[in-house]
C-alpha positions in Angstrom: -27.3 -3.4 48.5 -27.5 -2.0 51.8 -29.2 -3.7 54.9 -31.8 -1.9 56.4 -32.7 -2.6 60.4 -36.0 -3.4 61.0 -36.6 -1.2 64.2 -39.7 -1.5 66.3 -42.9 -0.3 64.6 -44.5 2.5 66.6 -47.7 2.2 67.8 -50.2 3.3 65.4 -52.6 6.1 66.5 -55.7 4.7 65.7 -54.8 1.6 68.1 -54.9 4.0 71.0 -57.7 6.2 70.0 -59.9 2.7 69.4 -59.1 1.4 73.0 -59.5 5.0 74.5 -63.3 5.2 72.4 -64.2 1.8 74.2 -63.8 3.0 77.3 -65.2 6.4 77.2 -68.0 4.8 75.0 -68.5 2.7 77.6 -68.7 5.1 80.5 -71.1 7.4 78.6 -73.3 4.2 77.8 -73.1 3.4 81.4 -74.6 6.9 82.6 -77.1 6.6 79.4 -78.0 3.9 80.5 -78.6 4.8 84.2 -80.5 7.7 83.2 -82.9 5.7 81.2 -83.4 2.9 83.6 -84.3 5.5 86.3 -86.6 7.2 83.7 -88.2 4.0 82.9 -87.7 1.1 85.5 -85.6 0.9 88.4 -85.0 -2.6 87.4 -82.8 -2.0 84.7 -79.9 -1.0 86.9 -78.2 -4.2 86.6 -78.3 -3.9 83.0 -76.4 -0.7 83.4 -73.7 -2.5 85.2 -73.4 -5.3 83.0 -73.1 -3.2 79.7 -70.4 -0.8 81.7 -69.0 -4.2 83.0 -68.2 -5.3 79.5 -67.0 -2.2 77.9 -64.2 -2.0 80.8 -63.3 -5.6 79.8 -63.1 -4.8 76.2 -60.7 -1.7 76.7 -58.7 -4.2 79.2 -58.4 -6.9 76.4 -57.4 -4.1 73.7 -55.3 -2.7 76.3 -53.5 -6.1 77.2 -52.8 -6.9 73.6 -51.4 -3.5 73.2 -48.7 -4.1 75.5 -48.0 -7.7 74.4 -47.7 -6.4 71.4 -45.2 -3.6 71.8 -42.9 -6.2 74.3 -42.8 -8.6 70.8 -41.6 -5.7 68.8 -39.1 -4.8 71.2 -37.9 -8.7 71.9 -37.7 -9.2 68.1 -35.6 -5.7 67.7 -33.3 -7.0 70.4 -32.0 -9.8 68.8 -31.9 -7.6 65.0 -28.2 -7.7 64.6 -26.5 -4.1 63.6 -26.6 -3.5 59.9 -23.6 -4.4 57.6 -24.1 -0.7 56.2 -25.5 1.8 58.7 -28.7 3.6 58.2 -28.1 6.8 55.9 -31.0 9.3 54.9 -30.9 9.3 51.4 -29.2 12.6 50.0 -27.7 13.8 53.4 -24.0 14.5 53.1 -22.3 11.7 55.0 -18.8 10.3 54.8 -18.0 6.7 53.5 -19.8 4.7 56.2 -17.6 1.5 57.7 -19.4 -2.2 57.5 -20.1 -4.4 60.3 -19.9 -8.0 61.0 -18.6 -8.8 57.4 -16.9 -11.9 57.1 -16.3 -13.8 53.5 -16.6 -12.7 50.0 -12.8 -11.5 50.4 -12.1 -12.7 46.5 -15.0 -10.3 45.5 -13.7 -7.3 47.9 -10.1 -7.5 46.5 -11.2 -7.7 42.7 -13.3 -4.5 43.7 -10.3 -3.0 45.5 -8.1 -3.8 42.6 -10.3 -2.9 39.5 -11.3 0.4 40.9 -7.7 1.7 40.5 -7.6 1.4 36.9 -11.2 1.6 35.5 -12.9 5.0 35.9 -16.4 3.3 36.7 -16.8 -0.3 38.6 -20.4 -1.7 39.4 -20.8 -5.1 41.6 -24.8 -6.2 40.5 -26.8 -8.7 42.2 -30.2 -9.8 43.4 -31.7 -7.5 46.4 -30.1 -8.3 49.7 -27.1 -10.3 48.6 -24.7 -8.6 49.6 -23.5 -6.0 47.1 -23.5 -3.2 49.3 -21.6 -4.6 52.2 -19.0 -5.7 49.5 -19.2 -2.4 47.5 -18.5 0.0 50.9 -15.7 -2.8 52.5 -13.6 -2.5 49.2 -14.3 1.6 49.4 -12.6 1.5 52.7 -9.8 -0.9 51.4 -8.8 1.7 49.0 -9.7 5.2 50.6 -6.4 6.5 51.5 -6.0 6.7 47.4 -8.3 9.2 47.2 -7.3 11.6 49.7 -10.1 14.7 48.3 -12.5 12.9 49.6 -14.8 9.6 49.2 -18.9 10.5 49.1 -21.4 7.8 49.8 -24.9 8.0 48.2 -27.8 5.8 49.2 -30.2 6.0 46.3 -33.2 4.0 47.8 -34.9 6.7 49.6 -37.1 5.1 52.9 -40.3 6.9 53.2 -42.0 7.1 56.7 -45.5 6.3 55.5 -44.5 3.6 52.8 -41.9 1.3 51.3 -38.7 2.1 49.9 -38.5 3.7 46.7 -35.7 4.9 44.3 -34.6 8.3 44.0 -35.2 10.0 40.6 -31.9 10.9 38.4 -32.4 15.0 39.3 -32.5 13.6 42.5 -29.5 11.7 42.5 -27.6 14.5 40.8 -28.6 17.2 43.3 -27.6 14.8 46.4 -24.5 15.0 45.0 -24.2 18.5 44.2 -24.7 19.3 47.8 -22.1 16.8 48.7 -19.6 18.5 46.8 -20.4 21.9 48.0 -22.7 23.3 45.5 -25.1 25.5 47.3 -28.6 25.7 46.9 -28.8 28.8 45.2 -26.5 27.6 42.1 -28.3 24.2 42.4 -31.8 25.9 41.9 -30.7 27.5 38.5 -30.0 24.4 37.0 -33.0 24.3 34.8 -32.6 20.2 33.6 -30.7 17.2 34.5 -27.9 17.9 32.1 -27.4 21.5 33.3 -27.1 19.6 37.2 -24.6 17.0 35.8 -22.8 19.7 33.8 -22.8 22.3 37.5 -21.5 18.9 39.2 -18.6 17.8 36.8 -16.9 21.5 37.0 -17.6 21.2 40.6 -15.3 18.1 41.0 -12.8 19.3 38.7 -9.7 17.6 38.7 -10.0 16.5 42.9 -9.5 12.9 43.3 -12.9 11.9 44.7 -14.4 8.4 45.1 -17.8 8.1 44.7 -19.6 5.3 45.9 -23.6 4.9 44.9 -25.6 2.6 47.0 -28.9 0.4 45.9 -29.1 1.4 42.1 -32.1 0.2 40.8 -32.1 1.6 37.3 -29.4 2.5 34.7 -31.1 5.8 34.2 -29.9 7.1 37.9 -26.4 6.4 37.1 -26.7 7.8 33.2 -26.0 11.3 33.9 -22.7 10.6 35.9 -21.1 8.5 33.1 -18.2 9.0 32.3 -17.1 10.5 35.4 -14.6 13.2 36.0 -11.1 12.6 35.2 -10.0 12.2 38.2 -12.8 10.7 40.2 -13.7 7.3 40.3 -17.2 5.8 40.4 -18.1 2.6 42.7 -21.5 0.9 42.0 -23.6 -1.4 43.8 -26.7 -2.2 41.9 -29.4 -4.7 40.6 -28.8 -6.7 37.5 -30.8 -4.4 35.5 -27.8 -2.2 35.3 -26.1 -5.1 33.3 -25.0 -3.6 30.2 -24.0 0.4 31.0 -21.4 1.6 28.5 -17.9 2.4 30.4 -18.6 0.4 33.3 -16.7 -2.7 34.3 -19.8 -5.1 35.5 -19.4 -7.9 37.9 -22.0 -10.3 39.2 -22.4 -11.5 42.8 -24.4 -14.3 43.8 -25.3 -16.0 47.4 -22.4 -16.6 49.6 -21.2 -19.9 49.1 -22.3 -22.5 52.1 -18.6 -22.0 54.1 -19.7 -18.4 54.1 -23.0 -18.5 54.8 -21.8 -20.9 57.9 -19.0 -18.2 58.8 -21.6 -15.5 58.8 -23.9 -17.2 60.7 -21.3 -18.0 63.3 -20.0 -14.2 63.6 -23.9 -13.2 64.3 -24.2 -15.5 66.7 -20.8 -14.5 69.0 -21.6 -10.9 68.3 -24.9 -11.4 70.0 -23.1 -12.9 72.8 -23.0 -16.7 72.4 -20.1 -18.4 74.0 -21.2 -22.0 72.8 -18.0 -23.2 71.1 -17.7 -25.7 67.6 -20.6 -24.0 66.1 -18.8 -24.1 62.6 -18.7 -27.4 62.8 -22.2 -28.4 63.8 -24.1 -30.4 60.7 -27.1 -28.5 61.7 -25.8 -25.0 60.9 -25.6 -25.6 57.2 -28.8 -26.9 57.0 -30.0 -23.8 59.2 -28.3 -21.4 55.9 -29.6 -23.3 53.3 -33.0 -23.0 54.7 -32.5 -19.3 54.9 -31.5 -19.5 51.5 -28.1 -18.3 52.2 -29.3 -14.8 52.3 -26.8 -12.8 54.4 -29.0 -10.8 56.2 -31.7 -13.6 57.3 -28.5 -15.6 58.0 -27.4 -12.9 60.4 -31.0 -12.8 62.2 -30.8 -16.7 63.0 -27.4 -16.5 64.4 -28.3 -13.5 66.6 -31.6 -15.5 67.8 -29.8 -18.4 68.3 -27.8 -16.3 71.1 -30.7 -14.4 72.2 -32.7 -17.7 72.8 -29.7 -19.7 74.3 -30.8 -22.7 72.0 -28.0 -25.0 70.2 -28.2 -25.0 66.3 -30.2 -28.5 66.6 -32.7 -26.9 68.7 -32.9 -24.2 66.0 -33.4 -26.4 63.2 -35.9 -28.4 65.1 -38.0 -24.9 65.9 -37.7 -24.4 62.1 -38.7 -27.9 60.8 -41.4 -28.2 63.5 -43.6 -25.5 61.8 -42.7 -26.5 57.8 -43.2 -30.3 58.8 -47.0 -29.6 60.6 -47.7 -26.8 58.1 -47.9 -24.0 60.5 -46.5 -20.7 61.2 -44.8 -20.2 64.4 -42.5 -17.4 66.1 -39.5 -18.8 64.4 -40.5 -19.2 61.1 -42.3 -16.0 61.2 -39.0 -14.1 62.0 -37.5 -15.9 59.2 -39.9 -14.5 56.8 -39.9 -11.3 57.8 -36.3 -11.1 57.2 -36.0 -11.5 53.4 -35.8 -8.2 52.5 -35.2 -9.2 48.5 -38.9 -10.5 48.7 -40.2 -8.2 50.7 -39.0 -5.8 48.0 -41.6 -7.3 45.3 -45.2 -6.3 44.7 -47.6 -7.6 46.6 -48.7 -10.1 43.6 -45.4 -10.9 42.5 -45.0 -12.2 46.2 -47.9 -14.1 46.3 -46.5 -15.6 43.0 -43.3 -16.6 44.2 -44.6 -18.1 47.1 -47.2 -20.3 44.8 -44.6 -21.4 43.1 -43.1 -23.4 46.1 -46.2 -25.5 45.7 -44.6 -26.8 42.3 -41.5 -28.8 42.5 -41.1 -28.7 38.8 -41.0 -26.3 35.7 -43.9 -25.3 34.6 -45.1 -22.9 31.2 -46.6 -19.6 31.7 -50.0 -20.6 31.2 -49.9 -23.1 33.7 -48.7 -20.5 36.2 -51.9 -18.2 35.1 -53.7 -21.2 36.2 -52.1 -21.8 39.5 -52.3 -17.9 40.5 -55.5 -17.8 39.1 -54.6 -14.5 36.8 -54.7 -13.5 33.2 -51.7 -14.4 30.9 -50.9 -10.3 30.5 -50.6 -10.0 34.8 -48.8 -13.2 34.8 -46.1 -12.2 32.5 -45.5 -8.8 34.3 -45.1 -10.8 37.7 -43.0 -13.3 36.4 -40.9 -10.7 34.6 -40.1 -8.9 38.3 -39.5 -12.3 39.8 -36.8 -13.0 36.8 -35.5 -9.8 37.5 -35.4 -10.4 41.2 -33.6 -13.6 40.5 -36.2 -15.6 42.4 -37.1 -18.1 39.1 -35.2 -19.7 36.4 -36.2 -20.1 32.8 -35.7 -23.2 30.9 -34.6 -23.3 27.6 -38.1 -24.5 26.4 -39.6 -21.2 28.1 -41.1 -22.8 31.2 -40.6 -21.3 35.0 -39.4 -22.5 38.2 -38.4 -21.4 41.7 -34.1 -21.2 42.0 -33.6 -24.3 43.7 -31.7 -22.5 46.6 -34.6 -20.2 47.2 -37.1 -23.3 47.4 -36.8 -23.9 50.9 -37.0 -20.0 52.2 -40.3 -19.7 49.6 -42.1 -22.3 51.5 -41.7 -20.6 54.7 -43.3 -17.8 53.0 -46.3 -19.7 51.9 -46.9 -21.0 55.3 -46.9 -17.5 56.8 -48.1 -15.4 54.2 -50.7 -17.7 52.0 -53.6 -19.2 54.1 -54.4 -23.1 53.4 -57.5 -22.4 51.4 -56.1 -20.0 48.9 -52.9 -23.0 48.8 -55.3 -25.6 48.0 -57.5 -23.7 45.2 -54.3 -22.8 43.8 -53.2 -26.3 43.6 -56.7 -27.4 42.3 -56.6 -24.5 39.5 -53.4 -26.0 38.4 -54.3 -29.7 38.3 -57.8 -28.7 36.0 -55.4 -26.8 33.6 -53.0 -29.8 33.5 -55.9 -32.2 33.3 -57.3 -30.3 30.0 -54.2 -30.3 28.2 -53.4 -33.6 29.4 -56.5 -34.7 27.9 -56.1 -32.9 24.7 -52.5 -34.4 23.9 -53.5 -37.4 24.8 -56.1 -37.8 22.2 -53.2 -36.9 19.8 -51.0 -40.1 20.6 -53.7 -42.6 20.2 -52.9 -44.5 16.9 -56.0 -44.1 15.0 -55.7 -40.1 15.2 -55.5 -38.7 11.8 -52.4 -37.3 10.5 -51.9 -33.3 10.7 -52.9 -33.4 14.7 -50.4 -32.2 17.2 -48.2 -34.5 18.5 -48.9 -34.8 22.1 -45.7 -37.1 23.0 -43.5 -33.8 22.7 -46.3 -32.4 25.3 -46.0 -35.0 27.2 -42.3 -35.6 27.1 -41.4 -31.6 28.4 -44.3 -31.9 31.4 -44.0 -35.7 32.2 -41.5 -34.6 35.8 -44.4 -32.3 36.7 -47.3 -35.0 36.0 -45.5 -37.6 37.4 -44.6 -35.9 40.3 -48.5 -34.4 40.9 -49.5 -38.1 40.3 -46.7 -40.2 41.9 -46.1 -38.2 45.0 -47.6 -39.4 48.4 -50.3 -36.9 49.3 -49.8 -34.3 52.2 -45.9 -34.1 51.2 -44.3 -30.3 50.6 -44.4 -30.1 47.0 -47.1 -32.2 46.9 -50.9 -32.5 46.8 -52.8 -32.0 50.0 -53.8 -34.8 52.4 -57.7 -34.0 52.3 -58.7 -32.8 48.7 -62.0 -31.3 48.1 -64.0 -32.9 45.8 -63.3 -30.9 42.4 -59.7 -31.5 42.4 -59.8 -35.3 43.5 -61.9 -35.3 40.0 -59.6 -33.4 37.8 -56.7 -35.5 39.3 -58.0 -38.7 38.0 -58.8 -37.4 35.1 -55.1 -36.0 34.5 -53.8 -39.5 36.2 -56.1 -41.6 33.3 -54.5 -39.3 30.3 -50.8 -39.9 31.7 -51.6 -43.6 31.4 -52.9 -43.2 28.3 -49.6 -41.7 26.9 -47.4 -44.2 28.7 -49.6 -47.0 26.9 -49.1 -45.5 23.7 -45.8 -45.1 24.3 -45.6 -49.2 25.9 -43.8 -47.7 28.6 -45.6 -50.7 30.9 -43.3 -50.2 34.2 -44.3 -46.4 34.2 -48.0 -47.0 33.6 -48.0 -49.4 36.1 -46.2 -46.8 38.7 -49.4 -44.5 37.8 -52.2 -47.1 38.5 -50.6 -48.2 42.2 -50.6 -44.0 43.1 -53.8 -44.0 42.3 -54.3 -47.1 44.4 -52.8 -45.6 47.3 -54.7 -41.8 47.0 -57.6 -40.3 49.2 -59.3 -40.5 45.5 -59.1 -44.5 45.5 -60.2 -44.4 49.1 -63.2 -42.0 48.6 -64.4 -44.1 45.5 -64.3 -48.5 45.0 -65.1 -47.5 41.1 -61.9 -45.6 41.1 -60.0 -48.3 43.0 -61.7 -50.8 40.3 -60.3 -48.5 37.4 -56.5 -49.1 38.9 -57.1 -52.9 39.1 -58.5 -53.3 35.7 -55.5 -50.8 34.5 -52.8 -52.9 36.0 -54.3 -56.5 35.2 -53.7 -54.9 31.4 -50.5 -54.1 32.2 -49.6 -57.3 33.6 -50.9 -59.2 30.8 -48.9 -56.8 28.4 -45.9 -57.9 30.3 -46.7 -61.9 30.2 -47.7 -62.3 33.5 -51.5 -63.8 33.1 -51.6 -65.1 36.8 -51.0 -61.4 38.2 -53.2 -59.7 35.6 -56.3 -62.3 36.3 -56.1 -61.4 40.4 -55.9 -57.7 39.6 -58.6 -58.1 36.9 -60.9 -60.2 39.7 -60.4 -57.0 41.9 -61.5 -54.7 39.5 -64.9 -56.7 38.7 -65.4 -57.2 42.2 -64.9 -52.7 42.6 -66.6 -51.6 39.3 -70.1 -51.0 38.4 -72.2 -52.7 35.5 -69.9 -51.1 32.6 -66.8 -51.1 34.1 -67.0 -54.5 35.3 -68.0 -55.6 31.7 -64.9 -54.1 30.8 -62.7 -55.6 33.5 -64.5 -59.1 32.5 -63.7 -58.9 28.8 -60.0 -58.4 29.9 -60.1 -60.9 32.8 -61.5 -63.5 30.2 -58.7 -62.6 27.8 -56.1 -63.3 31.0 -57.5 -66.6 31.6 -57.3 -67.5 28.3 -53.9 -66.9 28.3 -53.7 -69.3 31.2 -55.0 -71.7 29.0 -58.3 -72.0 30.9 -60.5 -71.4 27.9 -63.6 -72.5 29.5 -63.2 -69.9 31.9 -62.4 -67.2 29.6 -65.5 -67.9 27.4 -67.7 -67.6 31.2 -66.6 -64.2 31.8 -66.5 -63.6 28.3 -70.3 -64.2 27.9 -70.9 -62.6 31.1 -69.3 -59.2 29.8 -71.5 -59.6 26.8 -74.7 -59.4 28.8 -73.2 -56.7 30.9 -72.7 -54.2 27.8 -74.7 -51.5 27.3 -76.6 -51.7 23.6 -74.8 -47.9 23.3 -71.5 -49.1 24.0 -70.4 -50.3 20.5 -66.5 -50.2 21.1 -66.9 -52.4 24.4 -69.3 -54.7 22.4 -66.9 -55.1 19.5 -63.9 -55.8 22.1 -66.0 -58.4 23.9 -67.1 -60.2 20.6 -63.4 -60.2 19.7 -62.1 -61.9 22.4 -65.4 -64.8 22.3 -63.7 -65.2 18.7 -60.3 -65.6 20.0 -62.0 -68.3 22.8 -63.7 -70.2 20.6 -60.6 -70.3 18.4 -58.9 -71.8 21.4 -61.5 -74.2 21.7 -61.2 -75.5 18.3 -64.4 -74.1 17.4 -64.0 -72.0 14.3 -67.6 -72.2 13.4 -68.5 -70.1 16.4 -65.6 -67.7 16.6 -66.1 -67.4 12.9 -70.0 -65.6 13.6 -67.9 -63.8 16.6 -65.2 -62.2 15.0 -67.5 -61.2 12.0 -69.4 -59.4 14.1 -66.6 -57.5 15.8 -64.9 -56.6 12.7 -68.5 -55.1 11.9 -68.5 -53.0 14.8 -65.1 -51.9 14.9 -65.5 -50.6 11.1 -68.5 -49.2 12.8 -66.8 -46.8 15.5 -64.1 -46.5 13.3 -61.7 -48.7 15.2 -58.9 -49.6 12.7 -56.7 -51.3 15.1 -60.0 -53.4 16.2 -60.7 -53.8 12.8 -57.4 -55.6 11.7 -57.5 -57.7 14.6 -61.0 -59.1 14.1 -59.8 -59.7 10.6 -56.4 -61.7 11.1 -58.9 -63.8 13.6 -61.6 -64.5 11.1 -59.1 -65.2 8.2 -57.7 -68.2 10.6 -60.9 -69.4 11.6 -62.1 -69.1 7.7 -59.4 -71.4 6.8 -60.0 -73.7 9.2 -63.9 -73.9 7.6 -62.3 -74.6 4.3 -63.2 -71.1 3.3 -59.8 -70.6 1.6 -61.0 -67.5 -1.0 -62.5 -64.9 2.3 -59.8 -66.5 4.4 -57.7 -64.9 1.5 -59.2 -61.7 1.4 -59.6 -61.2 5.3 -55.8 -61.5 5.8 -54.9 -58.9 3.0 -57.3 -56.3 4.3 -55.8 -56.9 7.6 -52.5 -56.4 6.3 -53.6 -53.4 5.0 -55.0 -52.2 8.0 -51.9 -52.6 10.6 -49.2 -50.7 9.0 -51.9 -47.7 9.2 -52.3 -48.0 12.7 -49.0 -48.5 13.5 -50.0 -51.7 15.4 -46.6 -53.6 15.2 -48.0 -56.6 17.2 -51.1 -56.8 15.2 -49.1 -56.4 12.0 -46.8 -59.3 13.1 -49.8 -61.9 14.2 -51.5 -61.1 10.7 -48.2 -62.0 8.5 -47.7 -64.9 10.6 -51.6 -66.2 10.3 -51.1 -65.1 6.3 -47.9 -67.0 6.1 -49.2 -70.4 7.7 -52.4 -70.2 5.4 -50.2 -69.7 2.5 -47.6 -72.3 3.8 -50.6 -74.9 4.4 -52.0 -74.2 0.8 -48.8 -75.0 -0.7 -48.0 -78.1 1.5 -51.8 -79.6 0.2 -51.2 -79.0 -3.5 -47.7 -80.8 -3.2 -44.2 -79.9 -3.7 -43.9 -80.7 -7.6 -47.6 -79.4 -8.3 -47.8 -76.2 -10.3 -47.2 -72.7 -8.2 -46.7 -74.5 -4.9 -43.0 -73.2 -5.0 -44.3 -69.5 -5.7 -46.9 -70.2 -2.7 -44.0 -71.6 -0.7 -42.1 -68.1 -1.2 -44.8 -66.1 -0.6 -45.1 -67.5 2.9 -41.6 -67.5 3.6 -41.8 -63.7 2.8 -44.2 -63.2 5.4 -43.0 -65.3 7.6 -39.8 -63.8 7.7 -41.2 -60.2 8.1 -43.2 -61.2 11.2 -40.2 -62.7 12.6 -38.3 -59.8 12.1 -40.8 -57.7 13.9 -41.3 -60.0 16.9 -37.7 -59.8 17.1 -37.2 -56.7 17.1 -39.6 -56.0 20.2 -38.7 -59.0 22.4 -41.7 -61.1 21.5 -42.3 -65.1 21.3 -40.9 -66.4 18.0 -41.6 -70.5 18.3 -44.8 -70.4 15.9 -43.2 -68.2 13.5 -40.4 -70.6 13.4 -42.3 -73.7 13.3 -43.8 -72.4 9.9 -40.7 -71.4 8.2 -39.4 -74.9 9.2 -42.7 -76.3 6.6 -42.1 -73.6 4.6 -38.6 -74.5 4.2 -39.1 -78.5 3.9 -41.5 -77.8 1.1 -38.6 -75.7 -0.8 -36.6 -79.1 -0.8 -34.1 -77.7 2.0 -34.4 -79.8 5.2 -31.2 -78.4 6.8 -32.9 -74.9 6.7 -36.3 -76.8 8.0 -34.2 -78.2 10.9 -32.6 -75.2 12.2 -36.2 -73.7 12.5 -37.7 -76.7 14.0 -35.0 -76.7 16.7 -35.1 -73.1 17.3 -39.0 -73.3 17.5 -38.7 -76.2 20.6 -36.0 -73.6 22.3 -38.6 -70.4 22.1 -42.1 -72.4 22.6 -40.5 -74.0 25.9 -38.9 -70.4 26.7 -42.6 -68.7 26.6 -44.5 -71.7 27.9 -46.1 -73.0 24.7 -46.1 -76.5 24.9 -48.6 -77.4 21.9 -45.9 -75.5 19.9 -42.8 -77.0 21.3 -44.8 -80.5 20.8 -45.2 -79.7 17.2 -42.1 -79.1 16.7 -40.3 -81.9 18.6 -43.3 -84.4 15.7 -41.4 -82.5 12.9 -38.0 -83.3 13.9 -38.8 -86.6 14.3 -40.2 -87.1 10.8 -37.8 -85.3 9.6 
């Protein structure tokens, strides 16, 4: 499309009127106050002089500002390069203009020149200010000798003096072309409608060999009356992507110039502006400058002219541009760059705001998220996104999400700094975080194992938006594309809720490293610096991750820090986790102490927390070989888990309760407990809990078969049943990479009962190796004892 020269803006009449009014008002006010002073009190004369002096001072300040503004505009115009296509009023008969400062794009120009000789109508389509006008005019000049009857150029975008440019209506286009071919106004006025005017134009063209060049075509309706062109007439069009699909028109798309072409354009503009600096094409800074300008031809040429006008080196210009971006301030250089983005200026005001706000989000976002970011309703958001997509500012992913084109992200950040106040940027980010937190909490509930079937899967939602969520949570605060360094309270609250929901998803998916990364990001965030309770929560989550990873020592360190930072209820949960970590280290007495203190700190209304603590106490007493106390705590845990509807916890309590009852000699109760546990685990998708239940059940059945003796009736049946249970437990543990020493140990016992000593020895040898690898000294010793007895 044809570039425009941004001439100095004329001084608004109201500015001079305001200045003169203040000056005249000051004088008149001084005279009036002097008269009043003489009438009332001569001592008021000093006040008169003060008022008059203040008025004169204000008028002088306004006049100074006006002069400085005019000088700035004149200096700005001095660095404006000559337009590639000279400005011509729409509808005025002019010959084909010559391009200036045209570099690169040779392949495109050659294609246009060759195609227009064989086709009746050729169109070069591209987003605004990408260089379609210059390429089309350059190609038209290359073939003008083939059209001796004339070459007519028409710009279809009319520049109004009081407002932005507008597209010519179809009738205006036909009328302008009629005037160019010599049709008088009388005949043109007699054309009743558009079809009559188009017929008049075709008759005037006749068999003349004429090249029509239509520039800045914005809609198909503007050129449809001209298609197909006259028999010997050729039509060359530079337009927007909306023209794609016109019948009878050969179309080619034009993107931004390549990096090499953009560098060549920058160097040519600098030299045309008087720069004598050598080696510009080889400067790495030049390539960074043109990328920062989105390789937009006009912006690149302006920066080249600005380099020559200031006498800077490319590194100086790049430093000036990055200084404002890194410090979040719009200086003169960034303002110059922002004002030369013609594609951006061609958008509606609300769409421009949407484009610059999308620079705050480095990842694709859904339409609803865009609506939250902009603070508008869906209908308005859809219209703005459609306009931004038509202007090639945004791209759409296959699943219907939107993001800025990567090439335009730095330029959009420039507009963000220049046009969007910091307060409104933060407000937009806060709206986005709030929306995502609400959605994440909604879908986090659906990834929990106890969620009933038929719930919308949350894993799909988290999988689509994981990159965006991780960026918002884990990216250091204050960096470009991240959240502000000093977030308001409402943003901190919603951000934490978003982090909690993301941790829930990672925990449910077993992605422990990602879970830990989110926790560390929370610890390093301003949210944790403002609240010790938040830091305590993050330490507690890290401790849970380390426990799952089999590192109880690091888990105990993190959980100890969590206990010190959290309040009563949070400290109770952290103490429970700390007790379990100590239990993993073999410190049973310390674990019991922490779990009992956690039980005392639990709120009576926190039934789930009480059940978890009771479960931990039951396991601790089992480890201390006190099955009677363990049985009491495990029964309480099972009852409370059943009341709150936690099937996973209920199954875990029953699994351990069966072991305690077996030690107490309550064989029937133990069998009922592990049978109920086995029914619960598959329903809640707890593979590790299911493996533990199978191990306990197999050990119980195997012990029963061993007590009755290998020759007793039913002993082989029980041993076979135990073998099946233990083999299923072994399969699950091997698939998940969990320790298998105890399972191997009992499988060897079952093989001995079944009179298979070789199989028993193999299992015990494998049990010794697995127990030593897992740090289970008691299991390894038991396996060695069995090997020595065999």
